[in-house]
Backbone as ProteinMPNN parsed JSONL, in Angstrom:
{"seq_chain_A": "TAGTTYIGNDNGNDDSRYDYFSVTASSNTMTVSLSHVSALASASDFYVTVYDSSGNTIDSFDALDGVSNEIERWVTSGASYYIRVDHAYAGEYKYKVTATF", "coords_chain_A": {"N_chain_A": [[-4.527, -10.791, -5.235], [-7.54, -11.731, -6.158], [-10.074, -12.922, -4.156], [-8.441, -13.838, -2.236], [-7.124, -14.436, 1.123], [-5.858, -12.366, 3.436], [-3.617, -11.975, 5.687], [-2.432, -9.838, 8.381], [-0.705, -7.41, 10.629], [0.006, -4.639, 13.041], [3.661, -5.077, 14.169], [4.576, -3.878, 16.23], [6.701, -2.413, 15.879], [8.625, 0.048, 14.395], [7.586, -0.063, 11.552], [5.225, 0.706, 9.707], [2.393, 2.095, 9.633], [0.332, 1.322, 7.61], [-0.815, -1.164, 5.776], [-0.682, -2.517, 2.331], [-2.563, -3.852, -0.306], [-3.21, -5.301, -3.167], [-5.42, -5.927, -5.871], [-7.207, -7.378, -8.607], [-10.522, -6.756, -10.559], [-12.464, -9.249, -11.452], [-14.718, -9.139, -11.91], [-17.873, -7.295, -12.056], [-18.654, -6.336, -9.426], [-17.147, -5.544, -6.18], [-16.696, -6.903, -2.821], [-15.31, -5.959, 0.122], [-13.968, -7.107, 2.667], [-13.028, -6.931, 6.206], [-12.047, -8.562, 8.81], [-11.866, -9.646, 12.531], [-8.828, -11.388, 13.89], [-8.538, -12.275, 16.482], [-10.817, -12.847, 19.211], [-10.591, -11.472, 21.529], [-10.089, -9.203, 20.606], [-11.346, -6.514, 21.267], [-10.278, -4.196, 21.782], [-9.149, -3.337, 19.124], [-8.825, -1.41, 16.541], [-9.597, -1.054, 13.044], [-9.146, 0.87, 9.813], [-9.873, 0.976, 6.539], [-9.375, 1.664, 3.505], [-10.3, 2.15, -0.469], [-8.79, 2.184, -3.013], [-8.755, 3.35, -6.504], [-6.951, 2.584, -9.557], [-5.619, 5.143, -10.042], [-5.177, 5.895, -7.889], [-7.404, 7.57, -6.759], [-9.663, 7.788, -3.938], [-12.372, 5.276, -3.512], [-13.604, 4.028, -1.907], [-14.407, 4.012, 1.69], [-14.369, 2.1, 4.916], [-14.76, 1.368, 8.559], [-13.535, -1.011, 11.091], [-14.138, -1.144, 13.863], [-13.345, -1.643, 17.636], [-13.241, -4.452, 17.796], [-15.393, -5.381, 15.681], [-15.953, -6.667, 13.046], [-16.379, -5.697, 9.505], [-17.841, -4.603, 6.006], [-17.664, -4.067, 2.752], [-19.506, -3.593, -0.24], [-19.22, -2.534, -3.825], [-19.868, -0.961, -6.945], [-17.541, -1.864, -9.815], [-14.939, -1.934, -12.295], [-14.32, -4.65, -14.368], [-11.851, -6.263, -14.72], [-9.876, -3.851, -13.812], [-7.547, -2.632, -11.982], [-7.531, -2.369, -8.525], [-6.511, -1.075, -4.988], [-6.422, -1.965, -2.073], [-6.1, -0.435, 1.244], [-5.053, -0.944, 4.533], [-5.28, 0.848, 7.887], [-3.366, 0.401, 10.777], [-2.931, 1.152, 13.006], [-4.198, 2.182, 14.891], [-4.203, -0.577, 16.538], [-3.008, -1.792, 18.139], [-1.394, -5.006, 18.499], [-2.98, -6.839, 17.429], [-3.841, -9.521, 15.297], [-5.295, -8.811, 11.602], [-7.757, -9.868, 9.107], [-7.907, -9.253, 5.782], [-9.989, -9.454, 3.134], [-10.957, -9.307, -0.614], [-13.597, -10.194, -2.707], [-14.935, -11.163, -5.652]], "CA_chain_A": [[-5.146, -11.92, -5.789], [-9.121, -12.024, -5.62], [-10.98, -13.8, -3.039], [-7.184, -14.35, -1.303], [-7.583, -13.616, 2.225], [-4.652, -11.734, 3.715], [-3.582, -11.745, 7.544], [-1.98, -8.719, 8.696], [-1.046, -6.756, 11.731], [1.373, -3.891, 13.266], [4.523, -5.835, 14.623], [5.042, -3.136, 17.472], [8.391, -1.727, 15.453], [8.255, 1.378, 13.143], [7.48, -0.647, 10.271], [4.585, 1.709, 8.898], [0.893, 2.308, 10.012], [-0.416, 1.029, 6.664], [-0.463, -2.243, 4.71], [-1.367, -2.066, 1.015], [-2.797, -4.798, -0.814], [-3.779, -5.124, -4.572], [-6.75, -6.987, -6.575], [-8.112, -7.112, -10.056], [-11.379, -7.353, -10.403], [-12.455, -10.242, -12.123], [-16.403, -8.933, -12.238], [-18.424, -5.598, -11.786], [-18.971, -6.29, -8.177], [-16.399, -6.413, -5.474], [-16.722, -6.894, -1.854], [-13.841, -5.992, 0.586], [-14.257, -7.691, 4.19], [-12.128, -6.998, 7.139], [-12.511, -9.58, 10.163], [-10.51, -9.915, 13.712], [-8.5, -13.116, 14.06], [-8.842, -12.629, 17.794], [-12.176, -12.534, 19.442], [-10.256, -10.848, 22.472], [-9.639, -7.498, 19.958], [-12.423, -5.412, 21.636], [-9.77, -2.844, 21.3], [-8.565, -2.905, 18.307], [-9.554, -0.327, 15.284], [-8.57, -0.758, 11.611], [-9.553, 1.701, 9.258], [-9.857, 0.611, 5.207], [-9.725, 2.528, 2.233], [-10.423, 1.303, -1.565], [-8.503, 3.148, -4.202], [-8.548, 2.868, -7.914], [-5.419, 2.459, -10.561], [-4.949, 6.329, -10.188], [-4.847, 6.527, -6.416], [-8.396, 8.199, -6.346], [-10.34, 6.742, -2.685], [-13.558, 4.974, -4.102], [-14.658, 4.153, -0.598], [-13.543, 3.225, 2.857], [-15.038, 1.952, 5.86], [-13.858, 0.926, 9.642], [-13.971, -2.149, 11.669], [-13.848, -0.74, 15.118], [-14.061, -2.415, 18.681], [-13.354, -5.54, 17.628], [-16.293, -5.805, 15.164], [-15.849, -7.061, 11.662], [-17.383, -5.082, 8.549], [-17.54, -4.804, 4.777], [-18.608, -2.829, 1.672], [-19.81, -3.796, -1.829], [-19.248, -1.324, -4.439], [-19.448, -1.27, -8.75], [-16.054, -1.401, -10.359], [-14.582, -2.125, -13.277], [-13.69, -5.852, -14.325], [-10.381, -6.184, -15.44], [-9.378, -2.842, -13.361], [-6.869, -3.056, -10.438], [-7.786, -1.673, -7.066], [-5.681, -0.729, -4.264], [-6.742, -1.895, -0.389], [-5.07, 0.243, 2.282], [-5.258, -1.066, 5.947], [-4.757, 1.53, 8.316], [-3.838, -0.979, 11.752], [-2.05, 2.132, 14.142], [-4.892, 1.878, 16.753], [-5.244, -1.798, 16.498], [-2.215, -2.824, 19.138], [-0.474, -5.91, 17.94], [-3.694, -7.512, 16.92], [-4.074, -9.04, 13.287], [-6.789, -8.953, 11.078], [-7.805, -10.839, 7.634], [-8.975, -8.808, 5.26], [-10.554, -10.501, 1.713], [-11.787, -9.161, -1.694], [-14.104, -11.17, -3.567], [-15.511, -10.61, -6.889]], "C_chain_A": [[-6.588, -11.872, -5.291], [-9.633, -13.25, -4.977], [-9.7, -14.444, -2.178], [-7.57, -13.632, 0.507], [-5.805, -13.305, 2.858], [-4.678, -11.522, 5.242], [-2.197, -10.343, 7.529], [-1.764, -8.049, 10.192], [0.116, -5.441, 12.171], [2.098, -4.803, 14.42], [5.036, -4.954, 16.134], [6.454, -2.477, 17.185], [7.446, -0.513, 14.639], [8.224, 1.08, 11.853], [6.555, 0.412, 9.376], [2.707, 1.082, 9.498], [-0.01, 1.821, 9.103], [-0.066, -0.43, 6.262], [-1.579, -2.038, 3.636], [-1.495, -3.481, 0.273], [-3.364, -4.824, -2.476], [-4.552, -6.15, -5.612], [-6.989, -6.45, -8.294], [-9.133, -7.55, -10.051], [-11.793, -7.917, -11.406], [-14.208, -10.089, -12.311], [-16.618, -7.697, -12.141], [-18.356, -5.581, -10.299], [-17.858, -6.676, -7.118], [-16.589, -6.048, -4.264], [-15.63, -7.188, -0.97], [-14.391, -6.343, 2.286], [-12.72, -7.461, 5.011], [-12.821, -7.913, 8.575], [-10.912, -9.238, 11.101], [-9.772, -11.085, 13.778], [-8.586, -13.436, 15.48], [-10.165, -11.974, 18.314], [-11.95, -11.842, 20.659], [-9.852, -9.57, 21.797], [-10.895, -6.594, 20.02], [-11.505, -4.459, 21.605], [-8.83, -2.12, 20.789], [-9.569, -2.206, 17.114], [-8.866, -0.377, 14.056], [-9.56, 0.27, 10.643], [-9.109, 1.618, 7.69], [-10.274, 1.458, 4.375], [-9.441, 1.583, 0.921], [-9.666, 2.369, -2.321], [-8.713, 2.543, -5.804], [-7.208, 3.262, -8.623], [-5.156, 3.779, -10.332], [-5.027, 6.882, -8.865], [-6.287, 7.433, -5.932], [-9.429, 7.096, -5.248], [-11.649, 6.766, -4.014], [-14.603, 4.556, -3.162], [-13.972, 3.497, 0.213], [-14.621, 3.027, 3.992], [-13.991, 1.398, 7.311], [-14.552, -0.523, 10.01], [-13.242, -2.022, 13.443], [-14.355, -1.535, 16.49], [-13.893, -3.923, 18.475], [-14.06, -6.342, 16.629], [-15.758, -5.868, 13.688], [-16.751, -6.021, 10.545], [-16.708, -5.169, 6.953], [-17.932, -3.88, 4.123], [-18.331, -3.986, 0.475], [-19.827, -2.743, -2.454], [-19.489, -2.293, -5.911], [-18.038, -1.087, -8.862], [-15.89, -2.237, -11.654], [-14.256, -3.316, -13.818], [-12.918, -5.441, -15.456], [-9.463, -4.748, -14.44], [-8.788, -3.318, -12.275], [-7.098, -1.927, -9.641], [-6.831, -2.003, -5.967], [-6.337, -0.804, -2.316], [-5.811, -1.19, 0.603], [-5.548, -0.04, 3.676], [-4.517, -0.246, 6.85], [-4.635, 0.896, 9.84], [-2.888, 0.335, 13.007], [-2.935, 2.322, 15.275], [-5.287, 0.612, 16.671], [-4.163, -2.75, 17.805], [-1.548, -3.884, 18.086], [-1.68, -6.992, 17.549], [-3.8, -7.878, 15.572], [-5.712, -9.325, 13.187], [-6.563, -9.842, 9.684], [-8.861, -9.743, 6.853], [-9.34, -9.502, 3.406], [-11.316, -9.353, 0.986], [-12.254, -9.831, -2.443], [-14.673, -10.342, -4.447], [-16.868, -11.484, -7.3]], "O_chain_A": [[-6.816, -11.968, -4.085], [-9.525, -14.405, -5.388], [-9.891, -15.454, -1.5], [-8.141, -12.59, 0.829], [-4.822, -14.016, 2.651], [-5.595, -10.999, 5.876], [-1.303, -10.15, 6.704], [-2.716, -8.179, 10.961], [1.128, -5.393, 11.473], [1.474, -5.231, 15.39], [5.793, -5.462, 16.962], [7.208, -2.083, 18.074], [6.256, -0.296, 14.411], [8.748, 1.811, 11.012], [7.081, 0.941, 8.396], [2.181, -0.023, 9.636], [-1.178, 1.771, 9.487], [1.086, -0.802, 6.484], [-2.741, -1.647, 3.748], [-0.508, -4.217, 0.278], [-4.183, -3.924, -2.663], [-3.982, -7.164, -6.015], [-6.908, -5.353, -8.847], [-9.226, -8.705, -9.636], [-11.628, -7.309, -12.463], [-14.842, -10.989, -12.86], [-15.673, -6.908, -12.129], [-17.872, -4.522, -9.902], [-17.539, -7.861, -7.019], [-16.717, -4.828, -4.164], [-15.006, -8.247, -1.028], [-15.228, -5.649, 2.863], [-11.606, -7.736, 4.563], [-13.924, -7.774, 9.104], [-9.762, -8.894, 10.829], [-10.549, -12.032, 13.658], [-8.693, -14.608, 15.838], [-10.559, -10.858, 17.975], [-13.005, -11.442, 21.152], [-9.212, -8.798, 22.511], [-11.388, -6.038, 19.038], [-12.107, -3.439, 21.271], [-8.113, -1.18, 21.132], [-10.755, -2.455, 16.898], [-7.751, 0.12, 13.902], [-10.762, 0.318, 10.905], [-8.026, 2.144, 7.433], [-11.384, 1.989, 4.419], [-8.705, 0.597, 0.948], [-10.053, 3.525, -2.153], [-8.799, 1.346, -6.079], [-6.507, 4.193, -8.227], [-3.929, 3.814, -10.415], [-4.966, 8.091, -8.643], [-6.28, 7.954, -4.817], [-9.84, 5.981, -5.571], [-11.894, 7.566, -4.917], [-15.828, 4.588, -3.276], [-13.139, 2.638, -0.073], [-15.643, 3.712, 4.002], [-12.801, 1.1, 7.204], [-15.569, -1.046, 9.555], [-12.28, -2.572, 13.978], [-15.491, -2.004, 16.555], [-14.614, -4.608, 19.201], [-13.795, -7.529, 16.44], [-15.08, -4.919, 13.296], [-17.853, -5.632, 10.933], [-15.59, -5.585, 6.649], [-18.495, -2.9, 4.61], [-17.453, -4.83, 0.304], [-20.388, -1.797, -1.902], [-19.408, -3.506, -6.105], [-17.393, -0.309, -8.159], [-16.684, -3.124, -11.966], [-13.055, -3.049, -13.862], [-13.056, -4.773, -16.48], [-8.237, -4.836, -14.507], [-9.261, -4.239, -11.608], [-6.913, -0.756, -9.973], [-6.331, -3.128, -5.952], [-6.581, 0.154, -1.583], [-4.64, -1.57, 0.615], [-6.501, 0.645, 4.048], [-3.291, -0.358, 6.854], [-5.741, 0.78, 10.367], [-2.17, -0.196, 13.854], [-2.548, 2.574, 16.417], [-6.494, 0.371, 16.699], [-4.377, -3.877, 18.253], [-1.233, -3.534, 16.949], [-1.25, -8.127, 17.34], [-3.857, -7.033, 14.679], [-6.666, -9.695, 13.872], [-5.512, -10.351, 9.297], [-10.032, -9.457, 7.102], [-8.415, -10.006, 2.768], [-12.088, -8.587, 1.563], [-11.416, -10.349, -3.181], [-14.92, -9.149, -4.27], [-17.51, -11.19, -8.308]]}, "name": "protein", "num_of_chains": 1, "seq": "TAGTTYIGNDNGNDDSRYDYFSVTASSNTMTVSLSHVSALASASDFYVTVYDSSGNTIDSFDALDGVSNEIERWVTSGASYYIRVDHAYAGEYKYKVTATF"}
């Protein structure tokens, strides 16, 4: 859901190295941001990839060493997009990812 903040992390088990989120664009500009929940997360690295509804990569960014990051890009209003967060190198630190339009 647009504007919703999702919190995720690697729980240390063999769950998966990726978390996926689906959003529907409500305007032609989308901002995807990832922030670290803990200020002590200096050893955590997250890699974010944004896909269109056909599975094509439209953008990506990273949030390394506990430093938050974001991207802004043009999208098609009404279209679905998928956000993948790779947390394999984040230890058990949590993150917040948000998509706003």
